[in-house]
N, C-alpha and C positions, 0 to 999 in steps of 0.2 A: 668305652672301656670294656674290655673282656673280664668275665667273672671267671675266677679258676677256682679250685675245689675247696682251697683255704676259705672262700667266702661263703661257703655253705652254711646257713643258719644265722649268718651274721648281719644281715639285710634290717633284721628289726632291732638288732642293738642300739641302744643309744649312744653307746662310748664309739668315737670316730675311730675308726681301723682302716687301715692300707696295707698293701703289699708291694714291694718291689720285684722286679725278674732280677736275674744274674747281673745284668747291665746296670741296674741301679735306676731303672726308669719305672715308673708307677705301672704295676699290672693291674690292679684292681682295687678297690675301695667300696666301703658300705656307703650307704646314704647320708648318714651321719658326718662321715668324713668330708664330703663333697659342701655339705649343708653349713657344716661348721667353718670351713674356708670359705663360702660365699659364692660358690662356683658350680658349675653343671660338673656332672662326671665326664662327660665329653671333652671339657676344657684340660681335665687332668689327663685325659688318656695319651699314655707313652711319654709322659713329661719326667724328665730326670727330676729324682726325690730332693736332689740338692739345689736343683732351681727354685724351690721353696724357700731356700735358706735366706733370710733378712739380715744376718749377722755376718757377714762379710767373711764366709769359709768356716764358720764355728762347726758347723754340722759336719764336714768333711774330716776336720781335725780329729773329731770324739769316734767317727765312724772309723778311723784307722786303728782304734784303739780297741774297736768292737771285736770280742772272741767268737769263734763257730761253735764254742761248746753250748751253746744255748743259754748261757749266763746273759740275762738283760741288762741293758745301759739305760739309767736313768738320767734324761737331760732335763733339768730345771730350767724354768722361764727361758724357753725357746721362743725365739722370734720367727715367724713364718709369714710368708707372703704368696698368694697366689696369684696367677696371671690378670692383672686388671681388677684386682682385689684389694681390699685393706689389709692391714697389719693383724695378726692374731697372737696372742701369747698364750703358752701352755707347755706344762710338762709333758716330755714324749717318753715312752716306755720303746727302746730300740732292742729288737732280736734278730739275731741271723738264723735262717731257716734254710732249709736245703736249696730252695730256688731262690734265695735273696735276701730281703729283709722285711720283718713286718714292724709296724708302727701303729701303736698306741697313744691315743692323745687324751689327754686330760685336761680340758679347759679350764680356763679361770672364770668360771660361769657369772659370778658377781662382778666382774670387771671385762665384759666381753670386748675382745677387739682393742684392749689398751692395758699398758702397765701402771698401776695404780702409784708404784713407788717412784716413778721417776717422770710420768708424763703428766700435764697440767691440762684440767677440762676446757673447752673452747671458752666457757662462760669467765673461767677464771683469767683467761689469757685476754678477754675482753675487759676485764676489770683493771688488770694489770695495765694495759696500755693507757687507760683514764689515770690511774694511780701516778705512772712514770711522768705523764705532761704534768702534774700538778707538784712533783717532787723535784722536777729538772730545775726551776727557778730558784727555789731555796737553798738548792747545792750549790748551783751558780753563785749565791751571793756569801753563801759560807765560804767557797773558793776565793773570791774577792777579798773578804775580810782575813782569811788567813795569809794571803800574798802581803795584805799591807801590815799586818803585824809581823810577818816576817821582814820586810823593808824597815820597820822600827827597830826590831830585835837586832838587826846587821848592824847598827851603828853603834852599839854597846858591846862590851865584850866581858860582861860580869855574870851572864847567866845562861849557862848552855844548857841547863834541863828547860828554860822556857823557849829555846830554838827548837830543841827536840820534840815538845810537845807540840808547838805550833807547825813542825814539820809532819807529825802523825797526823793532825787535824787535816792539812792538805792532802794526803796520803789517801786518809779514808774517803775523804770526797771524792776522788778519784776512783776509787774502789767501788764506791756505793754508785757513782754514775756508769760506771763499765756493768755493774751488776745489773742496773735497771735495763741497760742496752741488750744485755744477756737474756734477761727474762722476757723482753717484748720482743725480740728480733733473735732467737737462737742461732748461734753460728758455732760452726766446727770448733773444737777445742784447738787451741792454738798449741804450737810445737813446745813440746817439754824441754825443759833444761833441768841440769842437774842444781841440786839446792840442799840446803842442811836445814833438816826440820826443825832444827833446835832455833835457828834464826826465825822461823816462822812462827813457833811456839812463842818465842819472847816479844814478839810484835802483839800476838793474841794477851800475852800476859799484859803488856803496857795497856791494851784496850781496856782491860778488866781493872788494872789498877785506876784508870781513869775515871771509868763507870760506878764501880763500888767502894775504890779507895779503902780507908781503915776499916771499914764495915766488914771485911771478909779477908780472911786470912787464905794466901795463894801459896803453896808448896809446889818445890819443883822437884823431882826425882827423874833425873836424866842420866841415861847411860852416854859418857861422852865419847865412848868408842864406836856410835853409830857411823856408818858410810853414807855418803851422800844418796839421794833418791833421784828420780828422775820425776818431774813433775811441774806443775802450774802452782807459782807462790802465791799469787793472788787467789785461786780457787780454793787453795788449802787454807789459807788465811780465813776465807770465808768459812769453810766447812768447820775449822775448829773454834772458831768463833763463835758460830752458833750453839756447839755444844758447851762451851764454857757458858755462853749467856743463859743457857737454859739450868745451867748448874747456879749461876747466879741467882736465878729467878725461882729457884726452887726452895729457899728458906735456909740454904747452906751457910755455914760460917767458916767453913774450910773447904777449900779445893785443892786437889792433888792435879799436877800436870806430870805424866809418866811416860818414858819412854824405854822400850826394851826391844830386843833382837830377838825373832823366831826363825827357826832353820825347819826346812822341810814342810812347807804350809801348804795347804790344799785350799785355794781359794775358788769356789764354782768347781769347775772339772779341770782347772790348772793349778799344776804343782809348781811352786816356788822354792828355789834354794835358800834365799833369805827375803825374811819380810820384817819391816819395822810395824812394831806394834805401839801406838799411841793411845793413851789411857786419858780421860779426864773423869776422874773420881771425886764425888761430893758427899757431904753428909747430910743432904738435905730431905726433903718429905719422901721422895721416890716416885716412880711413874704410877698414877693410878691404876687399880685393877683394871677397870672397863675401858683402858686404852692400851693395855699390853699388847692386843692382837692387832691392833691400828696405828700404833705412833708413827709409822713411817708413810703412813698416807697423807695425801695432801689435804688441808683445812681442816686436819684433826689436832687438836690443842687442848690441854688440860688446864689452861688459863681463859677466862673471858675475854682479857684482851689480847689474845696470842693469834697469831694469824695461821699457824700450822702449816707453815712452808719451810721452816727450817731446817726439820730433820729430812724431810723428802729431798730437799737440795743438796743437804750433806751426804745423802746417801747417794744421790746422783755424781757428786763430784768424787766420792770415794770409788764408782764404777768408772768414771771417766779414767782413773789412774790405775785401773786393773784390780782394785781393792776392794774391801768389804768394809761395812758398819754394822756393829752389833753393840746390845747393852744386856745387863743384868742389874737389877734393883730390888731393893726392899726399904722401907723406912729406915734412913740413917745411912745408907750405903747403896750410892749409885753409879755404876761405871759404864761410860760410853768408849768403847773401843774401835779405833780405826787402823785397819789392816793395810799398810802399803806395800807392794813387791820393790825391791831393788833391783835394777838391771844387772844381769850377771856380767857382761862386758862393759861395765861403766858408761856404757852409751845413754846419752838423754834420750835417744829416739828408740831405746829398746821397747 
């Protein structure tokens, strides 16, 4: 790789730096850049910068918005892949120059080569395989018992509530079985369908009623005018149940399920005309101070019996839907907010 004038004095810098030529091909980089990607500078010579993008065109879309007036563009949590190398996650600072593009890399050093919020360690994956094997048999037993109860209830016509609860049991067994399969054998997200978020929330509320019953007050603050959104109902049920269960386990006696519409929302680098805001608010203990910076990392939990998987999985589901998960918390008032974009053309595949 040929070093141009821009590289003068950069060889000793620890910050990974690279430059492209006018065509977008890598023209030069410092040793820190090649080392960070885990390849030699020779492997990078004349390689198109966009060939490093492991996110199916995200960088190309962002570069189209980059101006030539010298204003930098910050790309958060970019995912890059070098030829024959492992994937790397980092923040990028991109600047148009007279001859091309300057790239500055700010790696997530404490989690090299992986995204801590969405990827589970290999050891955890192995443990999950063993756990899944142990759980499948009890789930099959629960499924059979639910089917037997459903047959018995079908001969009576005086208890609709009983039949509805039996149906919930069967549906939840199916959902847990599918979740186990997804944890052990991750598969591409299935095709999204148009759905009503309040139908999902009502199913989650029924689960909470069965779990906590009279011990907690569940309040609904729904905006009935919200449009349908594009998503996977089972995955969203899992995400919202994770959030609601955390609220139930926080010592709260009141939990509020709230929905609102937000206009002109930026999620990551993508602007959305309309976004649904779903909030799970509780009056429990709040998030411990020592967990505020790590709460979305796998295996981090504020409870001794907690798995530390609920929030990372919920964040992953939010990302699958092009959305975002955030929270604010103090003792007596914690709100987890799930933002989900609505397709502008009403198409479930948007």
